[in-house]
C-alpha positions in Angstrom: 144.8 62.6 31.1 147.5 60.1 29.9 144.9 57.2 30.0 142.4 59.4 28.1 144.9 60.2 25.3 146.0 56.5 25.0 142.3 55.4 24.8 141.6 58.1 22.2 144.5 56.8 20.2 143.1 53.3 20.3 139.6 54.6 19.5 141.0 56.4 16.4 143.2 53.5 15.3 141.1 50.4 15.8 137.7 51.7 16.7 137.7 50.4 20.3 135.3 52.6 22.3 136.3 53.1 26.0 133.7 54.4 28.4 136.3 56.5 30.3 137.4 58.1 27.0 133.8 58.9 26.1 133.3 60.5 29.5 136.4 62.6 29.4 135.7 63.6 25.8 132.4 64.9 27.1 134.1 66.8 29.9 136.4 68.5 27.4 133.5 69.3 25.1 131.7 71.0 28.1 134.9 73.0 28.6 134.8 74.2 25.0 131.2 75.1 25.4 132.0 77.0 28.6 134.8 78.9 26.8 132.5 79.8 23.9 129.8 81.0 26.3 132.3 83.0 28.4 133.4 84.8 25.3 129.8 86.0 24.8 129.7 87.5 28.2 129.5 91.3 28.6 129.1 93.3 31.8 126.3 95.8 32.1 127.5 99.4 31.4 124.6 101.8 31.8 124.1 103.2 35.4 120.9 102.3 37.3 119.5 104.4 40.0 117.7 102.4 42.8 117.4 102.1 46.5 119.7 99.6 48.2 119.7 98.0 51.6 123.0 96.5 52.6 122.5 93.6 55.1 125.5 92.3 57.0 125.0 89.3 59.3 127.9 89.0 61.7 128.9 86.8 64.6 132.5 87.8 65.3 135.2 89.7 63.4 138.5 91.4 64.2 137.7 95.0 65.1 140.0 96.6 62.6 138.7 94.5 59.7 135.1 95.0 60.6 135.6 98.8 60.9 137.3 98.8 57.5 134.5 96.7 55.9 131.8 99.1 57.2 133.7 102.2 56.3 134.1 101.1 52.7 130.4 100.2 52.4 129.3 103.5 54.1 131.5 105.5 51.7 129.5 104.2 48.7 126.3 105.6 50.2 123.7 102.8 50.0 120.2 103.8 51.1 120.8 102.0 54.4 123.2 99.6 56.1 121.8 97.0 58.5 124.2 95.0 60.6 122.6 91.9 62.3 124.7 90.5 65.2 123.5 87.0 65.9 124.2 84.6 68.7 126.2 86.1 71.7 126.2 89.8 72.3 129.3 91.5 70.9 129.8 95.0 72.5 132.9 95.7 70.3 131.0 95.3 67.1 128.1 97.3 68.5 130.4 100.1 69.4 132.0 100.2 65.9 128.5 100.4 64.3 127.6 103.3 66.7 130.9 105.1 65.9 130.2 104.9 62.2 126.5 105.7 62.5 125.4 102.4 61.1 122.1 100.8 62.3 122.6 97.5 64.0 120.3 94.9 65.5 120.9 91.9 67.7 119.2 88.5 67.7 120.0 85.8 70.2 119.0 83.2 67.6 122.3 82.1 66.0 122.5 81.3 62.3 123.0 83.3 59.2 119.6 82.5 57.7 117.7 84.0 60.6 120.0 87.0 60.6 119.2 87.6 57.0 115.5 87.5 57.8 115.9 90.0 60.6 117.8 92.3 58.3 115.3 91.9 55.5 112.4 92.7 57.8 114.1 96.0 58.8 115.0 97.0 55.2 113.2 99.3 52.9 115.4 99.2 49.7 114.3 97.8 46.3 117.5 95.9 46.2 118.8 93.9 49.1 122.6 93.5 49.1 123.8 90.7 51.3 127.4 91.0 52.4 129.7 88.7 54.4 131.2 90.6 57.4 134.8 90.0 56.2 134.3 91.1 52.6 136.2 94.2 51.5 134.6 96.4 48.8 136.6 98.3 46.2 135.7 101.6 44.5 132.3 101.5 42.8 131.4 98.0 44.0 127.8 99.0 44.7 127.1 101.3 41.7 128.5 98.6 39.4 126.6 95.8 41.2 123.2 97.3 40.7 123.6 98.0 36.9 122.1 94.7 35.7 118.9 95.4 37.6 118.0 97.8 34.8 116.8 94.6 33.1 113.5 93.7 34.9 114.2 90.0 34.2 117.4 90.1 36.4 116.7 89.0 39.9 120.1 88.4 41.4 123.6 89.7 40.7 127.0 88.7 42.1 130.5 90.3 42.0 133.9 89.4 40.8 135.8 88.1 43.9 139.4 87.8 44.6 141.6 86.9 47.6 143.4 89.5 49.7 147.2 89.4 49.3 147.3 86.0 47.7 151.1 85.8 47.9 151.1 85.1 51.6 151.2 81.3 51.3 150.6 78.5 48.9 147.1 78.1 50.3 146.1 81.7 49.6 147.6 81.4 46.1 145.5 78.3 45.5 142.4 79.9 46.8 143.0 83.0 44.6 143.5 80.6 41.6 140.1 79.0 42.3 138.4 82.4 42.4 140.2 83.4 39.2 139.1 80.3 37.4 135.5 80.7 38.5 135.4 84.4 37.5 137.0 83.9 34.1 135.3 80.7 33.0 132.3 79.4 34.9 130.5 82.6 36.0 130.7 84.5 32.7 129.6 81.3 30.8 126.5 80.8 33.1 125.8 84.5 33.1 125.7 84.6 29.3 122.7 82.2 29.7 121.2 84.2 32.6 121.6 81.2 34.9 124.5 81.6 37.3 123.8 78.5 39.4 125.3 80.0 42.6 125.7 83.7 43.3 128.6 83.5 45.8 127.6 84.9 49.1 130.4 87.4 49.9 128.4 90.1 48.2 125.1 89.3 46.4 122.3 91.6 45.3 118.7 90.4 45.0 115.4 92.1 44.4 114.0 92.4 47.9 110.6 91.2 46.8 112.2 87.8 45.7 113.7 87.4 49.2 110.4 88.3 50.9 108.5 85.7 48.9 110.9 82.9 49.6 111.9 83.6 53.2 109.6 81.1 54.9 110.9 78.3 52.6 114.5 79.6 53.1 114.2 79.3 56.9 112.6 75.8 57.0 112.8 73.8 53.7 114.4 70.4 54.3 116.5 68.2 52.0 115.8 64.4 52.5 114.1 65.2 55.8 116.8 67.3 57.2 117.2 71.1 57.5 120.7 72.3 56.4 122.0 75.7 57.4 124.8 75.6 54.9 124.8 77.1 51.4 122.4 80.0 51.9 123.8 81.7 48.8 123.1 78.8 46.5 119.7 78.3 48.1 118.6 81.9 47.5 119.9 81.6 43.9 117.7 78.5 43.4 114.6 80.4 44.6 115.5 83.3 42.3 115.8 81.1 39.3 112.7 79.1 40.1 110.8 82.4 40.4 111.6 83.0 36.7 114.3 85.6 37.1 117.8 85.6 35.6 120.9 85.4 37.8 124.0 87.1 36.4 127.6 88.1 37.1 128.9 91.7 37.0 132.6 91.5 36.4 133.1 95.3 37.0 132.0 95.0 40.6 135.0 93.7 42.6 135.3 92.6 46.2 138.1 91.0 48.2 138.0 88.4 50.9 140.4 86.5 53.0 141.4 82.8 52.7 142.3 80.4 55.5 146.0 80.2 56.2 145.7 76.9 58.0 145.1 73.6 56.1 142.6 72.4 58.7 140.4 75.5 58.3 140.7 75.4 54.6 139.6 71.8 54.5 136.5 72.7 56.7 135.6 75.5 54.4 135.9 73.4 51.2 133.9 70.6 52.9 131.1 73.0 53.8 131.1 74.3 50.3 131.1 70.8 48.8 128.2 69.7 50.9 126.2 72.8 50.1 126.8 72.8 46.4 126.1 69.1 45.9 122.9 68.8 48.0 121.5 71.8 46.1 122.4 70.2 42.8 120.5 67.1 43.8 117.6 69.2 45.1 117.4 71.3 41.9 118.1 68.4 39.4 114.5 68.1 38.2 114.0 71.8 37.7 117.3 72.2 35.9 116.5 69.3 33.5 113.4 71.2 32.4 114.4 74.8 32.6 118.3 75.0 32.6 119.8 72.0 30.8 123.2 73.5 30.3 123.4 74.5 33.9 122.4 70.9 34.8 125.2 69.5 32.6 127.8 71.8 34.3 126.7 70.8 37.8 126.3 67.0 37.2 129.8 67.0 35.6 131.1 68.8 38.7 129.7 66.0 40.9 130.7 63.1 38.6 134.3 64.0 37.8 135.7 63.4 41.3 134.1 59.9 41.4 135.4 59.0 37.9 138.9 60.2 38.8 138.9 58.2 42.1 137.6 55.2 40.3 140.4 55.5 37.8 143.0 55.9 40.5 141.6 52.9 42.4 141.6 50.7 39.3 145.1 51.6 38.5 146.4 51.1 42.0 144.6 47.7 42.2 146.3 46.7 39.0 149.7 47.8 40.3 149.4 45.7 43.5 148.2 42.7 41.5 151.5 42.9 39.5 149.8 43.9 36.3 148.9 47.0 34.4 146.3 47.9 31.8 147.4 46.7 28.3 146.8 50.3 27.2 150.2 51.3 28.6 152.0 48.7 26.6 151.9 51.2 23.7 154.5 53.3 25.6 158.3 52.6 25.5 158.5 51.5 29.1 161.4 49.9 31.0 161.2 46.2 31.5 161.4 46.3 35.3 157.8 46.5 36.6 158.5 49.2 39.3 160.5 51.3 36.8 157.7 51.0 34.3 155.1 52.1 37.0 157.3 55.0 37.9 157.5 56.2 34.3 153.7 55.9 33.9 153.1 57.9 37.1 155.5 60.6 35.9 153.9 60.8 32.5 150.4 60.9 34.0 151.4 63.8 36.3 153.0 65.6 33.4 150.0 65.3 31.2 147.7 66.4 34.1 149.8 69.5 34.6 149.6 70.2 30.9 145.8 69.8 31.0 145.4 72.3 33.8 147.7 74.8 32.1 145.6 74.5 28.9 142.2 74.7 30.5 143.1 77.6 32.8 145.5 79.5 30.7 143.8 82.8 31.3 144.7 82.8 34.9 148.4 82.1 34.2 148.4 84.9 31.7 147.1 87.1 34.5 149.5 85.8 37.1 152.4 84.1 35.3 154.2 83.4 38.6 151.5 80.9 39.5 152.9 78.6 36.8 155.7 77.8 39.3 153.0 76.6 41.8 151.1 74.6 39.3 152.4 71.2 40.6 151.4 72.2 44.1 148.0 73.3 43.0 147.5 69.9 41.3 148.5 68.1 44.5 146.1 70.2 46.6 143.3 69.4 44.1 144.1 65.7 44.1 144.9 65.1 47.8 142.5 67.7 49.4 139.8 68.9 47.0 139.0 65.5 45.4 138.4 63.6 48.7 136.7 66.5 50.3 134.2 66.7 47.5 133.6 63.0 47.6 133.1 63.1 51.4 130.9 66.1 51.1 128.6 64.3 48.6 128.3 61.2 50.8 127.4 63.4 53.8 125.4 66.0 52.0 122.1 65.0 53.8 123.8 64.9 57.3 123.0 67.7 59.7 125.9 69.8 60.6 126.8 73.2 62.0 128.5 76.1 60.1 131.9 74.5 60.7 134.3 77.5 60.5 133.2 80.0 63.1 133.1 79.8 66.9 129.7 80.5 68.5 127.8 80.2 65.3 124.8 78.0 64.4 125.3 74.5 65.8 122.9 72.7 63.5 119.5 71.1 64.0 119.9 67.8 65.7 117.6 65.6 63.6 118.2 62.4 61.6 116.4 60.9 58.7 116.6 57.4 57.1 116.8 59.2 53.7 120.4 60.1 54.7 121.3 56.9 53.0 120.3 58.2 49.5 123.5 60.1 48.8 125.5 57.1 50.0 123.7 54.8 47.5 124.1 57.2 44.6 127.7 57.8 45.5 128.5 54.1 45.8 126.8 53.4 42.4 128.8 56.2 40.7 132.1 55.0 42.3 131.4 51.3 41.3 130.6 52.5 37.8 133.7 54.5 37.5 135.9 51.6 38.6 134.2 49.3 36.0 134.7 51.9 33.4 138.4 52.0 34.1 139.3 48.3 34.2 
C-alpha cells in the first residue's frame, strides 16, 4: 500500500506511470464496483412453496453434533431428508438417523461426489438442498433459502454463513472475519448480477433437474487430464451458470459452521479451497469472458493479487540485501542509517496495509468492533499463511489429491498428466511479471 501511494504521487506530479500503481488502482476500482453492486443487493422476501430434498453426505462426525444438525433440519420439515454415509460403515451415525426417523443410505464408495449422486437418485423434491454434515441451521434457514426459486431463472441459492463461537481463538476470529467479508461484499455484489461464482457448500439449494442433467459430468469431468474431487460446490455452481440459470445469495437464510482450531488443519482447509477455486477459474475462464465478464474480473484479480504481492515483496527484499532501495522511498524523511531506514519503511508499509484493510472491510469492524484489536494478527495470517497457500494451491491445482481434512475419506484418483505443468508455467510467468513490475 505504501509503494502504491508513493507511485501514485509520482504519477500525479511528474506523469511517470508505474505498472504496479496501475494494477493496484485497478484492484481498488474493482473494490469500488463491488461496493456499488453490493448496495444494490436485496434478499428475496415473498415465501415460496415447493418440495425439498435435503441431502447430507457424511463420513464421520461427533455424535452430539450430528444429532443436533439432523434435529434442526428435521424441525424445519423439508419434504425428505436423505443421509448418505460413504466409505466405512458407521453404526453410530446409522443409529442417530434411526432414532430421529431420518432415511439413510450407505455406499462403500468413498467421496462426496458419489454420495451426492446416491442422495440425488433417492430424492423426489423439486429443490435439492445439499448440506455439510457439520453445518448448524438456524430458525427459518430452509423457508428463507427457497424464496429465490420463485424466480424461474434462479437455479442455485446459498446462505449467509458464519463461524460458531468465533471468540474461542485467533484462528476462529480470522475465519469468521473471512466469512463476514464474503457475505457483506463479494456475495451480495455477485448476487446482484445473478452470477455468484461459488455457492459455498455448507448449505446450497439447486433445482434437482440441473443436478440430474450435470451429474455424469460432475462425476467424471477432468481438468488438464486429471479428475479432481475437490471443490464440488464451485463445480456445481459452474454447471448451473452454464445451463443459463442465475446463482444467488439469500442473506436471510443463516447457517453456522465450525472452523479449525489447529493451524495445520486450517492450512489444509485453505489449501484445498485455494486449489479448488483456482482450477475452476481456469476451467471457466473462456465461458466467463463471454457470459460473465465482471465475474471473470473478480476471479482473475483474486488469482493475480497474491502473485503481484509476492513479486513486490521479493523485489523489495532483493533490493534490501543488495544494499539499495527503490528511489521511490527517497521521498520519505528517512534516517541516514540503512538498517534504520529499512525499519521505518517496513513499519510504514505495515501501517498503511492495516489502514487499507480497515477501510476495505469496515462493515465487519462496525459489526464486530473488538476485531479491530486483532487486525494486525489478521494481516499476519493473510500474509504468512493465506498468501503462500494460495500461490502453492495455484501451482498444484492440476495435481491429484485426496480430500485432505477428513480421515477415511476419498483418497484421490492416482493418475498423472503432462498437462500438470500448465499452472506452473502460468504461475511462473505471473510471478516473473510481477517482479519486473516492481523493480
